[in-house]
N, C-alpha and C positions, 0 to 999 in steps of 0.2 A: 839605500843605495844612497852616497855622497851627490853633493851637487855644487857648482859654484854658479855665482851670478856674472854674467858678463856685462850686463847692465839692467837697471831696474826692471826691466820687463823680462828677461830672459835667463833660464837658468840650464846648464846642462850637467845631465846625469852623469856617473863613472862608470857607468855600465861598459865596460870594453870600448870606453871611447876612445875613437882613432885622432890622431894628431891633424891640426891643420895641414891642408896639401894632399890629406889621404883622399883624393878625389872620387876613388873608385868607390867606397863606399857609401851605401844609402844612410838617410836621416829621418825619423819620423818627426815629427815638432807636435807635441801635444799641445791642449788648449785649455788654460784652467778660467774659465768663466762659469763659477757657480752661483746662481742667485740664492743665496740663502737655503738650499737643500741639502738635508741630511746625506752623507757619501761617507763611504769607508775611504781609507787613507788613500792617497795617491801616489804616495812615496814610493810603492812598489807595486808591480802591477806583473804576476807572474806569465799572464800569457804572452807578455812580450818577450821574454827569453828567447822564445822560439825565432823572433826577428834577429834578437842580437847574437846568438848562435851562427848568424847567418851575416854578420856581419855589419850589420846596422848599428846605429848611433841612436840614442833619444835625449830631446830636447825638449824643456817645457817652456810656454809660453806665458806669461803671467800679465795679460791685456789689462789695461784700466777697466773698470768695470765689473770687474769678476770679484769673489769676495776673499780669495786666497791671502792677501797681502793687507788685509784689515778695511776698517771702514772709510777711510780718504780714499786711499785706493780705490774701492767702488765706486763711491760717489763721485770722482774725477770724471766719469763716462756715466752719465745719465742721460735720459730724455735726450734735451739737444744736444747735448755733447757725445752721444753715444757713438758716434764715427769716429772718436777716438781710441775705441776697442780694436775697430778696424786698422787703424793708422800703425799700432800699437804690434798688431799681427805680421802685418806688411814689413815693417820695418825690424823686428825678429827675423823673418825669414830671408830678407835681404841681406841683413848682419853675419848670417850662417853661409851665406853665400861669397860674399865680399871677403869674408873670415876665412876662406877654404876650410870649412868644416865639412861642405859637401859642394857635389856640383849639381848647377839646377834641375838636371835632367832627372836626377836623384832624391829629390825634396819631396817629401808625403806630407800629409797633415790627418789631424784626427780632432771631431768638437763633438761636444754632447750637449744637446739642449741650448740652451743659450749661447754656448761654446759653438754648436754647429751652426747657428744662424751667424754669428761673427765668421767664423772660417767659411761660409758659404756667401757671404756677403763681399768679404776681402776677394774671394775669386772672382765675383762678378767685377769687382773695381781693378783685378790684378789678373787677369786669366790663365797669362802664363806663368805666374808665380810658383806653384806647385804642379808636380807631376802628377800625383795621384791624392785623393782625399778620401777619407770616411765619415760619413755624417751620420751621428747617432741620435736617432729621435729630435732632431733639428727644428727649430722653431721657424721655420723658412718663411710665414707669411703673418709678419708683425702685423701689418697695416690692416689685412681685413679683421683679424682676431680683436686687436685694439678698438677696432668700430664697432665691435659686436659685445655689447655689455652684457649679454644675457650668457654669455662663456662663462666658464664657471671662475676664470684666475682673472679676465679683463679689469675690474674694479682693484680687485688686489694689487694689480701688479703697474698700476696708473703711476705709481712714483718713479718706477724703473723706465719705462717708455715714454709715458706722456699720457696726453688728452686728446687724440685726434678729433674728437667728436666735439668737444668746448671749443678747441683751440686749433686756428690755421695753421699758424707758425709748426707745432706739433704733428700736425697731419704733413705736411710739405717734409720735414725733418724724417719722419717714418718712412714716406714715400721713397726719397733719396737714397737709403738705403737697403729697404726691405728685399732681402735675397729674390722672393717668387716674382716682384715686380720691376727688377733690372737685371735679367740673366741677358749678357749680350748676345748678339746676333753673329754665327760662322767666325767664332776667334778659337782661339787653341785653348780650350778650356781643358781642367784636369780629367781624368778616370775619375768617377764616382762612383761611390757606393752609399746610398742612403739606407738606413735601418730606420723601421717604426715598428711599433705596437698597437695591436689591434686595442687594446684595454687602456690605452694612453688617454687619459682626462686632463691633462697639461698641455699636449701638442696633439690634436685628434689626427688619427691617420690620415684623414683627408687632406690636411695640408701636404704631406709627402708625394701622395699620389697625384695631384697637381703640379706640384713642382717637379717631379720626375718627368712628367710628362710635357711639360713645357720645356723643360731642360734637354729632353731628347729632341723637341720638335727646332730648337733653335738651334742646338749644338750637333745633334747628329752623331754619326761616325764619321765626319769628315776629314778628322785629324787621327785617325784611329784611336780614341779615347773614349770606351765603354762607360754607359750611365747606367749600373744595375740599381735594382732594388729588392729589398729583403724584408718581409713583414712576418713579424709573429703573432700570430691572433690574440691569444690569452695574455700576454706580457701586458705588463704597466709600463708608464713612463720610466723610474729607474732600473727596469728589468733589463740590462744592456750585456749583463757578464755571461751569459750561459756560456758552454764550451763550444758549444757548435756554432754560436754569433762569432765569437773570439777566432775562433778557426776560420772561418769566413773573411773575417776581416784581415788575418795576416794574409790567407792566400790571396786576397784581391792584390793587398798591398806589393805581394812580392811577383805577383805575376805582371801587376800594369806597371812596376817600373822593371820589365824585362829581366827580372833575376830568378829564372824557373830554374836553374842549376845551383843547389844549395852550395855556399861557399864555404 
């Protein structure tokens, strides 16, 4: 796929990209926030063709704190500057709406692992920004995880998130953005699909269980936006590309944006 940068944190793919003012078309904002994890190329994702064939466009958000634009870009949003990752995602989404690439009610987002954390935290801070989101094995309870040094990756990830056990300022910083601890009450939160894996040693499935439970408790169905969860009992952290899972995500996005009839 070809792409061009609208500004440093945002690029648009040329898969059947619709021009500005085409507000009847939906747009999926994918989040790049990979923390030194081996992964396949994100430039071409075949399962998205099903959306593109139905009139969607796809944009990629390269937030500070991610690894995709080099070490300097990554280190710009770590530890006490992590909020910049959420600010970048918010700015990208608002730019797409302001420039009329998409109407607000037709904007969806998807993020994995630390990218899922950024997407969930951004939705807490800007509940009406997205109509629908997919969180793939998201790191939704950063605070509890970083306080438990017996977990496999806590000590390894301190350079990324901080040292809340030793440093009160790091504790307060994480507490302010941690998705699980900042879910708003009775607001227009987007419809959400949370994907988790039973054999995930990086982000244990219990994080997703309690996150979904609290999200349902605080948001509910008062605005007609559902909170769904799908768990694969045998999969590990990076196992998010099965055809069944991808089909579920595409169906969820299409349905929650009320696009049930193919176009």
